[in-house]
C-alpha positions, 0 to 999 in steps of 0.5 A: 165257474158259472158266469152270467153277464146282463146288459139292458142296452142295445140288442147285440149277441156274439155273432155280430162281432164276426159278421158286422161292425160293432161298437167298442163296449159291445165288442168288449163284452163279446170278446170277454165272454168268448175268452171266458167260455174258451177257458172252460167256464159256463157262460151266459149273456142276457141282452135285449135280443129277441131270440136265443143263440149260442155262439163260441160256447156262450149262450146268448138269451133275452134279458127278459129270461134272466134266471133266478139261480145264482151264478158264481160271478154276475157281471152287471154291464153298464146299467145300475138297474141290473145290480139288484137282479141277482142278489144271491150271486157269489160275487157281483161286479159292475162293469162300466164303459163310459166315464162315471160322471153319470153315476154322480146323481143322488138317484144313483148314488143312494142305490150304489151306497146300498149295494156297494158293488165292485166296480171294474174300470178300464184304465187310470183315466176311467177310474179317475172319473169316479171320485174317491168319496163316491160309494163303491166296494172294491175298485178295480182296473181291468183293461180291455184285451186286444182281439187276437186278429190284431195281436197276431196279424202278420204285418210287413216292415215295408213302409206303406204309402202316405195313407192315414186312417180314422176308425172311430165314431165320426162324432168324436173329433172327425170334424176337427180332423177334417179341418186340420187335414185341409188346412195343415196336413194335406197342403204340405203333402198332396199325395197323402190320403185320409181313409175313414172307416166309420158310420152309424152301423157300428152303433145301432144304425138308423135307430141311433138318435145320433145317426143323422149327426154322424151322417152330416159329418161323413157327408162333409168328408165325402165332399173332400175327395179332392183333398185326399179324403176317402170315406170307406164306411163301417166294416167288420173287424176282419176287413179292418185288419186288412185296412190297418195293414195298409195304413201309415198312421192312425190320426185321432184327436181323442174324446173325454168319453173315451175310456179305453179306445179300442180303435187306437189299441187295435191300430197300435197292435198292428204296428200302426203309429198313432197321433193323438191328443192327451184327451180321455184315455188316449195317453194310455194307448200311445207311448209318446215318442215311441209308438207315435205322438201325444200332441198337446196342440193342433200345430204339434198334431199336424207336425207329428202327422206329417213327420210320420207320413213323410219320414220313413225312418220315423215311421219304421221306429214307431212301427217296430216299437208298437209291435214290440210293446202294444200286443201283450194284453189279450182277452185271455188275460182279461178273462183271467182277471175277471175269473179272479174276482170270484175268489176275492174274499173281502166283503163288498157291502150289503146287497140291495134287494 
């Protein structure tokens, strides 16, 4: 099958996922395309890069070079502007990664009403952000896969020291977590540490307009070294695998903008229990009472965190449950689901030219 994905956002290509930190949506694109190529498909990606590169069988090209020849499957990634770029593709799908509220404006809705693309969501919460009355063709849920480095990593059943880990965007609840850590968690367990792997480098570095805001939160965390907080910076996935293997628990409040949360998915696949709140998609990533806790209040969050940091039996049960239940869905499974889209026979509405 000939497959083309186009993305007109930040510049990225396949090598970056191996060499440096990369955001969740960009990592998802790289992993999906790698899996599609590994399955023998002819795969090309067109992004905002300047020079072409081929990596793991995927041809990465500047989006300015998007061809006229129609593929079997065209994936318009994130941007509604791309929906009309390949009108003769056998199938076009709109893969979105953020909550769909941004599409509920007239300047977007009339275009979606004309194109009626198949829309791919990553979970139930994500799909719920695009109401039933909004125009679309087929609506599908295809969860992100989990990187093989996390799914197949060898882990020990030995109980780690009381080390908590945070691996998400510092603007997604890290300030809140630092407050809770200082007031309710660390005072009860002064030997505990909170290791933070985060930074603007994951999201485009200093070019990101929110880089200074991220830096402010991380600077606050650096000032809390006397309370067990360790700021470790953003690291590539290969290093993150090693760090998750040393972690006792993943602490993450959640965010309404979180439609899948690879950070928690990766931790759970490594057997790391997670404590989250029922915000965004987090209740879909953690099995409450089995692989961690979905805490409805700040007090419940702190109690659950301390329970897993202190109680070896509780940690062991959650650890083993996570390994048993949270490793199943791979990027190969995700690729199979995308391949099946080309075979769908229902009509998805007129093409907007």
